[in-house]
N, C-alpha and C positions, 0 to 999 in steps of 0.2 A: 459492432464489428461485422456482424453478418450482413447488415444493411449496406455498409460500405463495401463489403466483398462483392455483393451482387451489383452495386453501382459501378465499381471499377471493372467488373467482368463485362458488363453491358457496354461500357465505353471502349474497352479494348477490342471487342469483337465487332464494333459497329463498322469500322473501316473495311475490314476484309469482307464482311457480308455485302456491303455496298459495291465493292469492286467485283464481286462475283455476280451481282445482279446485272451489271452492265456487260463487261467483257472481262473474264478472269485474267489475272496477271500471271506471268511466269517469273521464276526467280532469276535475278541477274546473273549473267555469266561473269566469271572471274572474281577477283577479290574486291572487297569493299573499298572505294576510293578513300584516300587519306582525308582526314578532317581538316578544315581550314584552321588557320592560326586563331587562337582565342575561342575555340569551340567549347561548348559547355558539356562537361561530363555529367553523369547522373548524380554523383556525389556533390558536385558543385551546385547543380540545380536544386537538390534537396536542401543543402545548407542555406542557399539564398532564400528559398521559400520559407524555411523555418524562421529566418530573421525578419521577413517582411510580410508574411501572411497575416491578414487582419484577424481572421478567426482565432489563430493561435494567440495573438496579442490580446484579444478580448478574453480568452480563457485565462490568460495570465493575470489580467486585471481582476477577474473574479477571485482568483486565488489571493491576490493582494488584499481584497476586501475581507476575505476570511482571516487573513493574518491580522488586519486591524481589529476585527471582532475579537480575536484571541487576546490581543493586548488590552483591549477594553475590559474583558472579563477578568484578566489578571489584576488590572488596576482597581477593580471593585473590592479587592482585599485590603487596600490601603485606606487609612482614615480620610474622611472628608473634612475640610476646614473652610471657613468663610468669615469674612469681615463685613461689618455693616456700619454705616454712618448716616445720620439724618439730622436735619435742621428744620425747625418748624416755628411758626408764630401763632400765638393764641391771642384773640382780642376779646375785650369785655370780661365778663365773669367766666373764669375757666379754672380748671384743676391744674395746679402746678405738678408737672410730671415727676418731679424729684421729691417734693415735700408732701404731695397729696393734700394740699390746702387749697381752698377756694379763694381766689384772688381776683379782684376787679382791676385789672390793668393788662397792658400788652406784655406778653411773655415770649421771649425768644429762648428756645431750648435746643440742646444738642444731645444726641445719644450715640454712643460708640460701643460696639460689641465685637468680640472675636469668639467663635465657637468651633468645636470639632466633634466629630462622631465617628465611631468605629463599630462594625458589626462583630460581635464576639461569637455568636452561634446563630446559624440560620438553617439548621437541618442539613448541613453540608451542601446546600444548594450552590454556593459560590464555587467551591472546589470542584464539584461535579460539572458545573457549567464550563469551568476552565478545561477539564479533561474532554468534554464534549466538543468544545470549539477547537481544541488541538487536533482531535481526530478529523473534524470537518476540514481543517486546514490541510492535513495530510491528504485527504481525499481530493481536495481542490488541486493540490500539486500533482497528484496522479492524473487528474483530468487534463492538466496541461500536457503531461507526458503522452496521454492517449491522443490528444489533439495533434501533437507532433508526429506520433506514429501514423495516424490516419493521413496526415498531410504527406508524409514520406511515401506511403503506399500509393496515394493518389498521384503524386508526382512521378513515381516509378511507372505507374500504369499509363499516364499520359505521355511519358518519355518513350515507352515501348510503342505506343500508338504512333508517335511521330516517326520512330525508326521504321515501323512497318510501312507508314505512308511514303517515306523516302524510298524504301525498297520497291514499292509498287510503282512509283514514278519511274525509277530506273528500268524496271521490268517492262513497262509499257513503252518507254522510249526505245528499248531494245527491239520490241516487237514491231514498232513503226519502221525502224531501220531494216528489219528483216522483210517487211512488206514492200519497202521500196526496192530492195534487191529482187524480190519475187516479180515485181512489175517489170523491171528491166529484163529479166530472163524471159518473161512472157512476151514482151515486145519483140525480142529477138526471134522467139519461136514463131510469133505471128508473122513476122516478115519472111521467115523461112517457110511459112505455110504449114508448120507442124501442129498448130493449135488454132482453134476458132477464136474470133474476136470476143465472143462472150467470156472466154477465160480471162482476157485482159480486163474486161469490165468488172468481172467478179473480184479480181485482184485489187482493182482500184477501189471498189466498194469496201473491201476488207481493210485497206489502208485507211480509208476515211473513218471506219469504225475504230481502228487502233488509235488514230489521232484523237478521236473523241475520248477514248479511254485515258489517254495521256492527260487531257485537260481535266477530266474527272478526278484522276489520281492527284494532279497538282492542286486542285481545289480542296480535296480531302487533306492533303499535306498542309496547305495553308491554314485550314481550320484547326487541325491538330496542333500546329505551331502556335496559333493564336491562343488556343485553350491552355497550352503549357505556359505561354507568356503571362496570361492572366492569372494562372494559378501561382506563378512565382512573383507576381506583382512587379513585373518589369515595366519600366517606362523610358521614354526618351531614346537616346542613342543605343542603349543596351537592347531595347526591344527591336529597334530597326535592324541592328546587325546580329541578331540572335541566330546562332547556328549550334547544332548539337554535334557531339563527337559520336559518330555511329560506330558502335563496338562490333567486334567479331563475335557473334553468338553461335555457339555450337548447335548442331542439329540434334533433335531429340533421340535419334537412333545412334548417336555417338556414345551413349552411356547405356548401362544395363537397364532392363525394365525397372521402373520405379517401385520400390518397396518401402514401407514405412510402418513403424510401430505406433499405431494411433494412440494407444493409452499412454505411452511414454511421451509422445509429442504433446498430448493434452496436459499431462502433469507438468511438463516444462513450461507450457504457455500459461497454465494456471498460476504457477509460482512466479512468473516474470511479468506478465502483462499488467499494465497499470489499471485498466478498467476493473479487473478482478480485485486488486488491492483496494481500489476506491469503493467498490461495492461492500467489501468486508468491513472497511473502516466506517462506512455509513451505518452498517448494522450495529457496530459497537457504539457509535455516537447516539443512535436511537435508544440503545439500552441505557446509556447514561441519562438520556432524556427522561426515562422512567424514574431514575433516582432523583433527578431534579424536581420532577413533579411530586414525588413522595416527600420531599423536604418540606412541602407546604403543611404537612401534618404536625411538624415539630414546632416547639416554641421558638421565638426569636428574641435573642438577648443582644442589646446594644449598650454601649457606654458613650456618654457625651460629657464634655467639659466646656466651660465658657468663662469669659471674663468680660465685664461691662462697666461703663462709667457714663457720666453725663454732665450737662451744664444747664442751669436755668438762670435767666436774667432776674427773676424775682427773688432769688436767694440773696440774703444780705448777711453782713458780719458786723460785729461791734468793734470799733477801732478806738483805743484809748486816746484822749485829748491831752493828757498830761496834767489836768486839773483834778482836785480831790474834793469830795463832798463829805461834810461831817454831820453827824446826827446830834442834836441838842435836846436836852430834856430839863424841865423846871424842877428845882429842888428847894424845899422850904427849910430854911435854917432859923432856929430860935434858941434862946438861952433858957434852959429849963430851971436854972437857979433863980433867975430874976422873976420876981412876982409880976404877974400880969404881962408876961412876955408874949409877943405876937410873932408867929413865924414869918420870916421875910423870904419870898421866892428868889431863887438865884439859878441861872442856867449853867449847867455843867455839860461837858462833852461826854457822851456815852457811846459805847460800841466802838467799831473799827472804821477808820476813814475809808470811803468808797471813791475809787477813781471815776472820772467822767469818761463816757464813750460816745462816739458818733456812729450812727447806723449807715453803712455804705454797702453797695453790691459786692458780693464775694468774687474775687478774681477768677478768671477762667482756669488758669493752671492750678489754683488751689482746689476748685471744685472737681477738676478731673482727678486729682489725687485723693480728695476726701470721699468722693462718690464711688471709688473703685470697689467692685464686688466680684466674687468668684463663685463658680458653681460646678459641682460634680454630680453626675446622675447616671444611674443604671435603669434601663427600661426593659421590662420583660413583657412580651406579647404572646399570649397563649391562644392559639386558634381553637375555637369551640364549634362554631357553625358559620360557614360562609356561603350558604346556598349551594352546597355540594360541588363548588367549583373545583376544589382540590381533587375530589373523587373523579369528576368528569375529566380533568386534565390528566389524571393517571390513566384512565381508560383510553384517552386519545393517544397518549405516549405509547401505550402497549400496542395499539393498532399500528402506530408508525413503525414499531419494531418489526411487526409481522410483514408490513409492506416492504421495508428495507430488506428483510430476509428473502422475500419472494423475488425482489429485483436482483439480489445476489444470485439466487438459484437460476433465474432467467439468464443472467450474464454467463454463468457457467454452461448452461444448456446451449445457448447460442454459440459459445466458443467451441464446444464439442461438435456441434452440427457443422460449423464453418470449417473445422479441420477435416471432418469426414467428407464434406462436399468438395473442398479443395483437393483432397487426395483422390477422390473418385474422378473429378474433372481432369486432373493431371494425368492419371493413368489412361483415361479415355482419349485425351489429346495425344499422348505418346503413341498409343495403338493406332489412332486415326492417322497420325503422321506416317507411320510405317506403312500402313495400307495405301495411303495416298501416294507415297513415294514409289511403291511397286506399280501403282496405276499409272503414274507419270512415266515410268520406264517403259511400260507396255505401250502406252499411247504415243510415246516419242518414236518408238519403232514403227508403229502404224502410221504416224504422221510422215516419217521419212519415206516410207513406202508409197504413201499417197502423193507426196511431193514428186517422187520419181515418175509415177504414173501420170500426174498432172502435167509435168514438163514434157512428157512423151505424147501428150494428147490422148491418153487412155482414160482420163478422169476429168469430169467437168468441174468448173469452178465452185459450184454449189456443194458438191460432195467433198471437194478439197477443203473448203472453209469449215464444213461440219467437222472434219477430222482435226483441223487446227483449233477450233473452239472447244472441242472435247479435251484436247491437251491443255489448253489454257485454263479450263475449268478445274481439271485435276491439279494443275500447278497452284491455282488459287486456293484450293482446299488444303494443299500441303502447306502453303505459307500460313494460312489461318491456324492450322493445327500446331505449327511450330511456335507461333507467338502465344497461342493459348497455353501451350505446355510451359513456356518460359515464365509466363505470368503466374500460373498456378504453382509452379515450382518456387518462385520467389515468395509467394504467400506462405507456403509450407516452411521455407527457410525462416521467414519472419516468426512463425509460431514456434520454431525451434530455437529462437533466441539469436539467430544469425543476422548480421547487418544486411540491409538491402543494397545490393550492388550488381552490376552487370559485368 
């Protein structure tokens, strides 16, 4: 904010300083002319700039990235799941992937699996990461608000610079008209023999100088107008027809001497400005980074589950043919009562009839059903030594906290110094305006006296032009002090939480 403050201050005071270097301007007589139809007010210019400025949009995109990071960290709490399918061919002697048998034939196999895993405990790293990313997102949103505030101040400064440039153009044009009238009077006095010809030449030289000042003021106005158009990102017809609504701005001496409670103003700014909030949020986010790094010391517990099945072309099944096989065994039969009886062998059926089977490849659907397997698993990982990486990450996180705290302290210090500087500059500008106004009043009286003496031939052109230039220098200083006070006052209003308006 302090850098922006000095940048805007330099831009606001550049035009009056240049005008004073050439030939100082005097304030225009009469009221400010009415603004043309469709003229841009300060509020309208600020609103348009906020909608179209690329820097603000870029800052908004950075905040959107932080929001995506937060969603990603929240999703890390959810289980992970995945499906896998594969098909392969094995040629020659190979191991059947399902039966674990060596087979010398071409095998086509399929494997299907579905697995899921969830982290049950990880040293609170996941939850602390979510909190850290949430704070980072809030800081990013405050960065967007800061960019919008900076842009509004910049537009207000450039708007005031254009108002000042318009006033300088009118003042110099008034001065040219006054010089033309002076030349006409001098010509009449020359024809009457009341003044020397050198007085006419001096008046014409002064008129040429005043015309040069008009051109210089118009150039400064065009540059200020172009800078405001670029800041607002205007293009096309809007840029070509751009005109501002010149407001009626009160003089600094119309109000009482500026007084301000600096401590109260600082407390108000500290509690409302987004850059202070963003700095504090980044301190808290860095502190959570320490907790995230500390979580690496804790065990990690995960739970996983899976289901799998497969198919192998080498797997076969026994299919009944409908035929039956019987087992026969010889039996010796003889008559034990008959002498000399010899046993006679006879075949009898023994055991159970066995059906016949054909060996055929097992169907795909049957293998998928028969090979179905399930798995449940708990996995505990206890860190013991990892090359001191956890300790080093802890130390780095602690240093990051200290850095964030220093940046927050620097933000507050810069804010306090900016308020003090703006208040001191505003009071100085108000006092300088009052002094310059008294000087203008005194030099105006002296100029009128010099003009009377010049018209009566009692004062040469050189001395008359010196008196006139002294007056215009004082008037230029008065205008410069007026707009410097207005800008400083608007900065102080901004620190007090008031909207920027003219």
